[in-house]
C-alpha positions as CSV (number, residue, x, y, z in Angstrom):
1,X,54.5,17.8,-41.1
2,X,58.2,16.3,-41.4
3,X,58.6,12.6,-41.5
4,X,59.3,11.9,-37.9
5,X,56.2,14.1,-37.1
6,X,53.9,12.4,-39.4
7,X,55.3,8.9,-38.1
8,X,54.2,10.0,-34.7
9,X,50.9,11.2,-35.8
10,X,51.7,14.8,-34.5
11,X,51.2,18.4,-36.1
12,X,52.4,21.5,-34.2
13,X,50.3,24.9,-34.8
14,X,51.9,28.0,-35.0
15,X,50.0,30.7,-33.5
16,X,50.4,34.1,-32.4
17,X,49.3,34.6,-28.4
18,X,46.6,36.9,-28.7
19,X,42.8,35.3,-27.3
20,X,41.5,35.6,-30.9
21,X,44.6,33.9,-32.6
22,X,44.8,31.2,-29.7
23,X,40.8,30.8,-30.3
24,X,41.5,30.2,-33.9
25,X,44.5,27.9,-33.2
26,X,42.5,25.7,-30.8
27,X,39.5,25.4,-33.2
28,X,41.5,24.3,-36.4
29,X,43.0,22.1,-33.6
30,X,39.7,20.4,-32.4
31,X,38.3,20.1,-36.0
32,X,41.8,18.4,-36.5
33,X,41.2,15.8,-33.8
34,X,37.8,15.5,-34.9
35,X,38.9,14.2,-38.1
36,X,41.5,12.2,-37.4
37,X,41.5,10.8,-33.9
38,X,44.5,9.6,-33.9
39,X,46.4,13.1,-34.5
40,X,48.6,14.4,-31.5
41,X,48.2,18.6,-31.6
42,X,49.9,20.7,-30.2
43,X,49.8,24.5,-29.7
44,X,53.2,26.8,-30.4
45,X,52.2,30.2,-29.3
46,X,54.5,33.0,-29.9
47,X,54.9,36.8,-29.7
48,X,54.8,38.5,-33.2
49,X,56.4,41.8,-34.2
50,X,52.6,43.1,-34.5
51,X,52.1,42.5,-30.8
52,X,55.0,44.2,-29.9
53,X,54.7,47.4,-31.4
54,X,51.4,48.8,-30.4
55,X,52.3,52.7,-30.4
56,X,51.8,53.1,-33.8
57,X,49.5,52.3,-36.6
58,X,49.7,48.8,-38.9
59,X,50.0,51.6,-41.4
60,X,52.9,53.3,-40.2
61,X,54.9,50.2,-38.2
62,X,54.6,48.0,-41.0
63,X,51.2,46.4,-42.3
64,X,49.9,42.7,-42.2
65,X,53.2,40.8,-42.4
66,X,54.1,42.0,-38.7
67,X,51.6,39.3,-37.6
68,X,52.7,36.4,-39.6
69,X,56.6,36.5,-40.5
70,X,57.5,34.8,-36.9
71,X,54.9,31.9,-37.4
72,X,56.0,31.4,-41.2
73,X,59.9,31.3,-39.8
74,X,59.0,28.8,-37.3
75,X,57.4,26.5,-40.1
76,X,60.5,27.1,-42.8
77,X,62.8,26.1,-39.5
78,X,60.7,23.1,-38.8
79,X,59.6,24.4,-35.4
80,X,56.0,24.3,-36.4
81,X,54.1,22.5,-38.8
82,X,51.4,24.9,-39.9
83,X,50.3,28.5,-38.7
84,X,46.8,29.4,-38.5
85,X,46.0,33.0,-39.2
86,X,43.3,35.4,-39.5
87,X,43.4,35.8,-43.3
88,X,42.7,39.5,-43.4
89,X,46.8,39.6,-41.8
90,X,48.2,37.8,-44.7
91,X,50.2,39.6,-47.2
92,X,49.4,39.1,-50.8
93,X,52.8,37.5,-51.5
94,X,54.0,34.7,-48.7
95,X,57.6,33.0,-48.7
96,X,59.0,30.5,-50.7
97,X,58.0,26.8,-49.8
98,X,55.0,28.1,-48.0
99,X,51.2,28.3,-49.1
100,X,47.6,28.5,-47.8
101,X,46.7,25.1,-48.1
102,X,43.1,25.3,-46.1
103,X,40.4,27.7,-46.0
104,X,37.7,27.3,-43.4
105,X,34.2,28.2,-43.7
106,X,33.8,31.8,-43.3
107,X,32.4,33.7,-40.4
108,X,30.5,36.8,-40.6
109,X,32.3,39.5,-42.3
110,X,31.2,42.4,-41.2
111,X,32.7,45.3,-39.0
112,X,30.8,45.7,-35.6
113,X,30.2,49.8,-34.2
114,X,30.7,49.2,-30.5
115,X,29.6,51.9,-28.3
116,X,28.1,52.7,-24.7
117,X,26.5,56.1,-25.6
118,X,24.6,55.7,-28.6
119,X,23.1,52.1,-30.3
120,X,24.2,53.2,-34.1
121,X,27.1,54.8,-36.1
122,X,24.8,57.6,-37.5
123,X,23.6,58.8,-33.9
124,X,27.4,59.5,-32.8
125,X,27.2,63.2,-31.9
126,X,29.7,65.8,-34.0
127,X,33.1,65.5,-33.2
128,X,32.8,61.7,-31.5
129,X,35.8,59.8,-30.8
130,X,36.4,56.3,-32.6
131,X,39.2,54.5,-32.2
132,X,40.5,52.3,-34.9
133,X,43.8,50.7,-36.1
134,X,42.4,50.7,-39.7
135,X,43.1,53.0,-42.5
136,X,40.3,51.1,-44.4
137,X,38.2,51.8,-41.4
138,X,39.3,55.3,-40.9
139,X,38.7,56.1,-44.3
140,X,35.0,55.2,-44.8
141,X,34.0,56.5,-41.3
142,X,35.6,60.0,-42.5
143,X,33.9,59.5,-46.0
144,X,30.6,59.3,-44.0
145,X,31.2,61.7,-41.0
146,X,34.1,64.2,-41.6
147,X,33.1,65.5,-38.4
148,X,34.6,62.2,-36.3
149,X,37.7,62.2,-34.5
150,X,39.7,59.1,-35.7
151,X,42.3,58.0,-33.2
152,X,44.5,55.0,-33.5
153,X,43.4,51.8,-31.2
154,X,45.8,48.9,-31.4
155,X,46.1,45.7,-29.3
156,X,43.7,42.7,-28.9
157,X,40.2,42.4,-28.9
158,X,40.3,42.5,-24.8
159,X,42.1,45.5,-24.8
160,X,40.5,47.2,-27.3
161,X,37.3,46.7,-25.4
162,X,38.7,47.7,-22.3
163,X,39.8,51.4,-23.5
164,X,36.4,51.5,-24.5
165,X,34.9,50.8,-21.3
166,X,37.5,53.2,-19.6
167,X,36.1,56.0,-21.6
168,X,38.8,56.6,-23.9
169,X,36.2,56.5,-26.9
170,X,33.0,57.3,-27.5
171,X,32.8,54.1,-30.2
172,X,35.5,51.7,-31.5
173,X,35.1,49.7,-34.4
174,X,36.0,46.1,-34.6
175,X,35.4,43.0,-36.7
176,X,32.1,41.3,-35.7
177,X,34.0,38.0,-36.3
178,X,36.5,38.1,-33.8
179,X,33.8,39.6,-31.5
180,X,31.6,36.6,-31.7
181,X,34.5,34.2,-31.5
182,X,35.6,35.4,-28.2
183,X,31.9,35.9,-26.8
184,X,31.7,39.0,-27.1
185,X,28.8,39.6,-29.8
186,X,26.6,41.1,-26.9
187,X,29.0,43.8,-27.4
188,X,27.7,44.5,-31.2
189,X,25.7,47.8,-31.4
190,X,25.8,47.5,-35.0
191,X,26.6,45.5,-37.6
192,X,27.3,47.5,-40.5
193,X,25.9,46.5,-43.8
194,X,28.4,45.4,-46.2
195,X,26.9,47.5,-49.6
196,X,27.3,50.5,-47.6
197,X,30.3,50.2,-45.0
198,X,32.8,47.4,-47.0
199,X,34.6,44.9,-45.1
200,X,38.5,44.2,-45.1
201,X,39.2,41.5,-47.6
202,X,39.1,38.3,-46.3
203,X,37.4,39.3,-42.8
204,X,36.4,36.6,-41.0
205,X,38.1,33.9,-42.9
206,X,40.5,31.7,-41.5
207,X,43.0,30.3,-43.4
208,X,45.9,27.6,-42.5
209,X,49.4,28.3,-44.2
210,X,52.1,25.2,-44.6
211,X,54.8,23.9,-46.5
212,X,54.0,23.3,-49.8
213,X,55.7,19.9,-49.9
214,X,54.8,18.7,-46.8
215,X,52.4,16.0,-48.1
216,X,51.5,14.7,-44.9
217,X,50.1,17.7,-43.5
218,X,48.1,18.4,-46.3
219,X,46.8,15.2,-46.4
220,X,45.8,16.3,-42.5
221,X,44.1,19.4,-43.5
222,X,42.2,18.3,-46.5
223,X,39.2,17.3,-44.6
224,X,39.0,21.0,-42.9
225,X,38.8,22.9,-46.2
226,X,35.7,25.0,-47.7
227,X,35.8,25.3,-51.5
228,X,33.2,28.2,-51.1
229,X,34.7,30.1,-48.7
230,X,38.1,29.6,-51.0
231,X,36.6,31.0,-53.7
232,X,35.1,33.9,-52.6
233,X,38.8,34.5,-50.7
234,X,40.6,33.9,-54.2
235,X,38.8,37.0,-55.8
236,X,39.1,39.2,-52.6
237,X,43.1,38.8,-52.2
238,X,43.1,39.1,-55.9
239,X,41.5,42.4,-55.7
240,X,43.9,43.4,-52.8
241,X,47.1,41.8,-54.1
242,X,46.5,44.1,-57.8
243,X,46.2,47.7,-55.2
244,X,49.1,46.7,-52.9
245,X,47.9,44.0,-50.5
246,X,48.9,45.8,-47.4
247,X,47.5,48.0,-44.1
248,X,49.1,50.9,-45.5
249,X,46.1,50.8,-48.5
250,X,42.7,52.0,-47.7
251,X,41.1,49.0,-49.7
252,X,38.0,47.1,-49.0
253,X,36.3,44.1,-50.6
254,X,33.6,41.8,-49.7
255,X,32.3,38.6,-52.4
256,X,29.2,36.9,-52.3
257,X,29.0,33.6,-54.0
258,X,25.6,32.8,-55.8
259,X,24.8,29.7,-57.6
260,X,27.9,29.6,-59.7
261,X,28.4,33.5,-60.1
262,X,30.5,35.8,-57.9
263,X,30.1,39.4,-57.5
264,X,32.6,41.5,-55.5
265,X,32.5,45.2,-54.3
266,X,35.3,47.1,-54.0
267,X,36.7,50.2,-52.4
268,X,39.7,52.6,-52.3
269,X,39.7,55.3,-50.4
270,X,42.1,58.1,-49.6
271,X,42.4,57.9,-45.3
272,X,40.7,61.3,-44.9
273,X,38.0,60.0,-46.9
274,X,37.5,62.9,-49.5
275,X,38.5,60.5,-52.4
276,X,36.5,57.3,-52.4
277,X,36.0,55.1,-55.5
278,X,33.5,52.3,-55.4
279,X,32.2,49.7,-57.7
280,X,31.1,45.9,-58.3
281,X,31.9,43.5,-60.6
282,X,30.6,40.0,-61.2
283,X,31.5,37.1,-62.9
284,X,31.6,32.9,-63.1
285,X,32.9,31.2,-59.6
286,X,35.2,29.5,-61.1
287,X,37.1,32.9,-62.4
288,X,37.0,34.3,-59.0
289,X,40.4,35.7,-59.1
290,X,40.0,37.1,-62.6
291,X,36.9,38.9,-61.2
292,X,38.8,40.8,-58.2
293,X,41.7,41.6,-60.8
294,X,39.1,43.2,-63.3
295,X,37.4,44.8,-60.3
296,X,40.8,46.0,-59.3
297,X,41.6,47.5,-62.9
298,X,38.4,49.0,-63.2
299,X,38.5,51.1,-59.9
300,X,42.2,52.0,-60.3
301,X,41.1,53.6,-64.0
302,X,38.1,55.6,-62.3
303,X,40.1,57.3,-59.6
304,X,42.0,54.7,-57.6
305,X,45.1,55.2,-59.4
306,X,45.6,58.6,-58.3
307,X,44.9,58.2,-54.9
308,X,47.4,55.4,-54.5
309,X,50.1,57.9,-56.4
310,X,49.0,60.5,-53.4
311,X,49.8,58.2,-50.8
312,X,53.7,57.2,-53.0
313,X,51.8,54.0,-53.9
314,X,52.5,53.0,-57.8
315,X,49.7,50.8,-58.9
């Protein structure tokens, strides 16, 4: 928040224009108003490169940064004070001067199987068409069912559901969190067990990015922060960062926090699902980032380094 914004008790939220992004921004705005009634909160909707480039998969069109760059530029140029993100879309490295200051309590991290024809993923017929934009989902699906026909499905949640309804796919894969936030929870046929189908790192977590030196904004955001979710996020993002931290890498990570201990499940797989390494590491919650890094190194030694090398990625 700029000094003039602080004096006026105003805060501007940069957000994508998709229904889910707007829901998340409005959710944060409501939380801010409840915590500080005198604060005037407004949204600054934007269309990002990731929203415009829908014909290709994220892996080939540029990865996670496509969804956040314009929002970050708006903050750095003083046109917005904060940005609200789905943390699974945020690259490991942030621009100088910006940081994730606040993490909200996590929603369900699981992946959702959505279909009109069958109730469970395992019930899909041979060679069924499954829509997804995620290499992580693709690789785990093909590891389970090499016969499936995986087809690229981009667009917002509403658009993806409409394409399923139009008969373009036998099933599609989405995040439970996004479906529930948009009141599409009834469309979930099966919420996949994270122990079997590992979610994306940070899936279901909303984070707020701000200028690191903007003390007035940081103070306004402080009441919204959830330390337990931040601990889980630290483990998952550390794990992802060591392995490339982008949509171009089929990496999955899911952390669980219990009585001061954190357990992290991780997967690295080839896009065709034929190679997949999986492991778990546990440690003190205070060492969450180290837990993530340790698991990443373990998977690299178990075969992930070769998988990444085959994709032209050095780790």
